C-alpha positions as a LaTeX table, in Angstrom:
\begin{tabular}{lrrr}
\hline
Residue & $x$ (\AA) & $y$ (\AA) & $z$ (\AA) \\
\hline
Met1 & 79.77 & $-167.18$ & 79.38 \\
Glu2 & 79.05 & $-170.42$ & 77.71 \\
Lys3 & 81.30 & $-171.60$ & 74.68 \\
Val4 & 79.97 & $-171.61$ & 71.21 \\
Val5 & 79.67 & $-175.21$ & 70.17 \\
Arg6 & 79.36 & $-174.44$ & 66.61 \\
Gly7 & 79.76 & $-171.41$ & 64.61 \\
Ile8 & 80.36 & $-169.62$ & 61.24 \\
Arg9 & 82.24 & $-166.23$ & 61.19 \\
Val10 & 82.03 & $-163.67$ & 58.63 \\
Leu11 & 83.89 & $-160.39$ & 58.27 \\
Val12 & 82.20 & $-158.01$ & 56.09 \\
His13 & 84.53 & $-154.84$ & 55.29 \\
Val14 & 81.94 & $-151.79$ & 53.85 \\
Asn15 & 82.97 & $-148.26$ & 53.18 \\
Thr16 & 80.53 & $-145.79$ & 53.82 \\
Thr17 & 80.15 & $-142.03$ & 54.45 \\
Arg18 & 77.61 & $-142.71$ & 57.68 \\
Ser19 & 79.23 & $-141.93$ & 61.12 \\
Gln20 & 80.01 & $-144.25$ & 63.91 \\
Gln21 & 76.74 & $-143.52$ & 65.70 \\
Glu22 & 74.50 & $-143.82$ & 62.44 \\
Leu23 & 75.66 & $-147.58$ & 62.46 \\
Lys24 & 73.71 & $-150.14$ & 64.24 \\
His25 & 75.08 & $-153.76$ & 64.62 \\
Val26 & 73.07 & $-156.69$ & 64.55 \\
Tyr27 & 73.65 & $-159.96$ & 66.16 \\
Leu28 & 71.24 & $-163.04$ & 65.73 \\
Lys29 & 69.83 & $-164.50$ & 69.15 \\
Glu30 & 72.40 & $-165.46$ & 71.60 \\
Ala31 & 75.01 & $-163.98$ & 69.47 \\
Val32 & 74.53 & $-160.39$ & 71.03 \\
Gln33 & 76.70 & $-162.00$ & 73.85 \\
Leu34 & 79.92 & $-162.12$ & 71.96 \\
Arg35 & 79.90 & $-158.35$ & 71.55 \\
Thr36 & 78.50 & $-156.99$ & 75.07 \\
Asp37 & 80.88 & $-153.84$ & 74.54 \\
Leu38 & 78.03 & $-153.01$ & 71.82 \\
Leu39 & 75.11 & $-153.43$ & 74.27 \\
Pro40 & 73.04 & $-150.24$ & 75.20 \\
Gln41 & 73.94 & $-149.29$ & 78.63 \\
\hline
\end{tabular}
């Protein structure tokens, strides 16, 4: 995995009644490489 040269991290906390299965994590372009545990298998 290549290192990120520049990046901005944002942490957002949201309270919801939705289950974990109903949530969809959206990453822009190459950022999906940062959370490979969330990729569909």
